[in-house]
N, C-alpha and C positions, 0 to 999 in steps of 0.2 A: 504494500500500500504506500502511496505517496506520503512523504513526510508532512507536507502542508495539510493534507486531509487528516492525517493522524492527529496532528496538533489541533486542528479544528474540532475533531471529535473529542479531544481531551479538554476543550475550552481554554486552551492556552493562547490561542490566536483570536484577536478581536474580529467580530463579524464584518467590520468595515472593509478589510483588505482581501476579501475572499472572491473567488470566481463564482459565477452563478451555481455551478455544480456543488462547490464547497459550501456555499451559503445554504443550499437546499439540504445538504447533509447536516449542517449545524442546526438549522431550524427544525429538522425532523428529530434530532436528538433532544432539543429543548421540549418539543411537543410530546415526545415519548416520555420524557421525565415527568412532565406535568400530568399526563394521563395515568402514569403509574402511581404517583402520589395520590391522585384523586381516587383511584381504584383501591389502593391499599388503605385508605382512610375508612373504608367500610368495615374492615376487620375489627378494629377497636370499638367502632360504633355499634356493631352487632353484638359484640361481647358485653358492652354496657347495657344494652337492652335486655339481653338474656339474664345478666346478674340482677337487674332491676325486677324482672319477672319472678326470679327465684326469691328475692327479698319479699316481694308482695305476696307470693304464695305462702311463705312461712308465716308472715304476719296474719294472713287470713285463717290459718289453722291454729293460731295461738303460739307460734314460735316453734323452735326446734324441740322435739321430744325424743330422747334417746329410746331405742328399742332394746329390751333385754331378751336375749335368746336363752331359753331354759334348756338345760341339758339333762338328759335322763341319767340316773346312776346305773352302773352295771348291776345285773341281776344277782351276781355272787357277792356283792358288797352289802353288808348289813349296816344300817345307820347306827350311829353311836347313841347309847341310851341317854335320855334327858334326865339330868339330876335335879 
């Protein structure tokens, strides 16, 4: 790849001194970066909505309630006598 095009892609060269092809590549890079930022901003926004829904769900049921799992004792084990 031509060195000037590579520098334009790396944003080291100002857009003023570029040929039309180099300017197109430079502007396409900027447009792609903006589109990526816009698209990637949906990830934390979606996570925030999900966490808010979880928070509201737990508030409607009265908060978090731990669930205790009861285990059965083995048949050969005799419970200790109560004194």
